[in-house]
C-alpha positions, 0 to 999 in steps of 0.5 A: 788737940790744943795745936789744932785748934790753934791752927783752926784758929788761925785759919779763921782769922786768915779767912776773915782778913781775906774777906775784909780785904776784898770787901775794901777793894770792892768798895774801892771800885765801886767808888771809882765807877760812881766817880766816873759816872758823875763826871760823864753825867756832869760832863753830858750836862755841861756840853749840852748847856754849851753846845745847845744852850741848854738852861737851868731847867734842864737839870731840874727835868733831868732830875725829876725824870731820873728819879722816876726811872730809878725809884729809891736810888739817891744821887740824881736830885737836882742839887746833886746833878748841879755838882756833877756838872760843877765837878766836871766843869771844874776838873776837866780843864785841869789835867792832873785831877781827873784821875786823882779825884776818881780815888777820893770819895764823891762826899770829899770831892764836893767838900773840896769843890765847896771849900777850896778857892784853887782846886789845887789846895785845901786848907785844913786847919793851919796848914795846906793839904795838896790833892 
């Protein structure tokens, strides 16, 4: 009986680890898709401003429209839309960075954009970390 309880305990542990692993993988995929969405929104804003000469007010109006269409969904404020545009504008010209930035969370990407003068390096503490 004791041996069966040990086997059952191991089985439960394996199932829990499987669930945690799959949850983590799902979160990574969601993050990648979210970063891709923000990249595309930023690219569209950047293109429209460049090609059509749209000014700053387009972002304010777009933010209001998106918040109306997606009530309760965070991330579509004017501030965040500007961050998306800057995210795209900053990294689109650097061939190696677009695939790498998708591996980071949105908040980490924002910190890097705001704190780094050189988008290839991030100063942390006493040293530099390459991104």
